[in-house]
N, C-alpha and C positions, 0 to 999 in steps of 0.2 A: 504495500500499498504506500508506504513512504518512496518508493523506488518510483513508482507511477505519479505519486504527486510531484516528486524532483522533475519528472519528464514535463509535465502540465506547466510548472511554474518556469522552466527552462523557455518552452515556447510562449510563454508571456512575457517573457524577457526580464522577468525576476530572478536575477543569476544568484544573489546571496541568498535568497530563500530556497532557492532550487540546491543549492549547494549543501544549505542545511539538513534538506530532507534525503538528500543522496547521503551524507554523513550518518544520518540516523539508520538509514538504511543497513550501512555497512557494520554500525555498532550491533545489529541482530545479523546479520551474515560477513563475517568479515571476508570471505572469499569471493564475495559476488563482484568480479571483477568490472561487469559492465558500469556499476556504480562508480567505479575508479574512472573509466573512461570518461563518462560524463563529466565529473569533476577535474579532470585534466582539461577538457575541453573549456570547461568554465573559466579556470584559473589561466589558462594559456590564452584565450581569443575574448573573453567578456569581462571577468571580474578580476583584472589582471594581479597576480601573484605568482612571480616566477618560481619562489623557493617551493610553495605547495604544488605549482604544476609539474616541477622536477619530481617531487615526493612520488605525487601519483604516477607520473611517468614511469620511474623505476619500478613500481610495484607491478604497472602493467606488462613491462617489459618479461617481468617473471611468469606471467602467465600466457602471454601470445606465443603462438608457433610459428608465425610468419606472416607474409603477405601474398594473396594471391589478386591476381587482374581476372575479372569474370566479364567476359561478353554474354549478355543476354538480350530479352526481347521476346516478343509474341512468335510463335513459329512463322516463318515465309515475311520475316520483317528486315532480314539482311545480316543476321548473326554471322552466316558463314562467310560473306563479305568482307566483314570487318575482320575475322579471324585470319583471312587471309592477307588482308593488309597489314595487320599486325605482324604475321609471320613475314612478309615482304620487308618489314622496317627492323628487323633483326631480332624480335623478342622471339622467347621460346614457346612453343605452345603444347599443351598435354593433350595428345590426342592417339587414338588406336587403330586408325584407318580401317576400322570394320565395316563400316557404311561408306559403300565405295562410290565415287562419282557417277552421277546419273545425267538424263536429260533436263533435270529439274535444277540441279546444281552439278554442273559441268566440272566445275574448279574443286569439289569435295565438299563434305559436310564438316569435317573438322571434330568430330565429336570424340567423346571418352566413354565409352559404355557404362562403366560404373556409376557415372551421373544420375543414370536413369532410377538408382535405387539410393540416392542420396537421403531418403528420408529414413532408411533404414541402416545403413553403413555410409560412415563418413571417415574411414580409416584411410581412404586412398589418396584425401586430401593432403596427406604429408608429401605425395609426389608432386602436387601443384604447387607448392611453396616456390615462389620467385617465377611462376610463369603464368602462361595464359590458359584459361579454362573457359570452356563453352557452357552455360547452364540457363537452361530456357526458364522463361519469366515465373513459371509456376511452381519451379522446384528451390527459387532464391529463399523462401521462408524457411528451408531446412538446412542453409548454412550456418555452422557452429560458431558460437562468439570468440572461438579461442584464435581466430584468424581476423588480421584486416583485409579489408576486401576493396579495390577499386573496382567500380562495375562501369562499362561501357554499354549502356542500353539502346537499343535500335529501337527509334520512332518512325513507324512508317503509317502512311494513310490506311484506317482501318478496312475499308473496302478493297484496297489494293492487296491486302494481306488476306482477306477472306477469297477473292478471286484466284489467289496465286494457290491457296490452301484446296480451293476445289478442283483446280487445275492436277495439281499434284496429287490428289485422291481419286481422280479420273472421273470427277463429278461434273455436271454441266455449270461452268463458270457464270453464266445468266441466272442461276436461281441463287438469290440471296439467302444464307442461312442465318435467319433471325436468331435463332436460338444460341447459336456459337458465338455471334456478335455481342449478345449480352454478356454470356461467359466471359469472352475476352475483354470488354468494358471493366467488368467486376474486377478481373486479374489486374487490369492496369492500376485502378485506383486502389488495389490491395499493396501492390508494389510501392506507390507514392506513399502511403501510410507508414510502410513497415521501414521503410529507407529513413523516414524521420525519426523512427525509434530506434535505430541501432548506430550508437556512436562509434562504432568500428568500421562503418560503411561509408565509402564516398561515393558519388555517382556522376556520371558525364552522359548528358542525354545527346544521341546523334540522329540527326534526321535523315533518313533514308535518301530521300529524293535530294536533297542539297550534298550529299556524298556523290550520287550519280552524276550531278550538273556541276560539282566543282571538286574532284577527286584530291 
């Protein structure tokens, strides 16, 4: 309760009160390092106190296992394209090439099969430390808090996403799947809410059409 109070106060820009709430939560659960991450953020960026910021930073370092770059978005939003761009830039991708290139993705899918079971097994993330991993939007919520994440989230017009999805599934692209559209809309809203609540997550939104027009 104190932790969530701290979150609410942070977004009300009541940083001193938020810090008090997070410290109270730590007095009850000393190893709850997400509260420490919020306190570091407050003292480093908003309620400036470098000594306290360093204190919490050192405590966070003891618990964090590493940093992972995540490429995410709805299916057919350009995630494979972004993975290819990052590979060409010299970054190391974690992929297994089990899903081969096809007519829908001639350059490949750049997937890592264990990601599909992220909700049940997270051990493989050790291999992703310092690398780039593709995680579709509906699986983001299962990422554990022991890592820092830099997320590149692809945004594409929802109608284009659904048409592309219909084509890939061999369905009539002129038929608009209303139910799926609602699912995707809720998913995007959920991602936006989730990002704001995770102090170990930073996100960069990238527009698909802008990338196509201005690579």
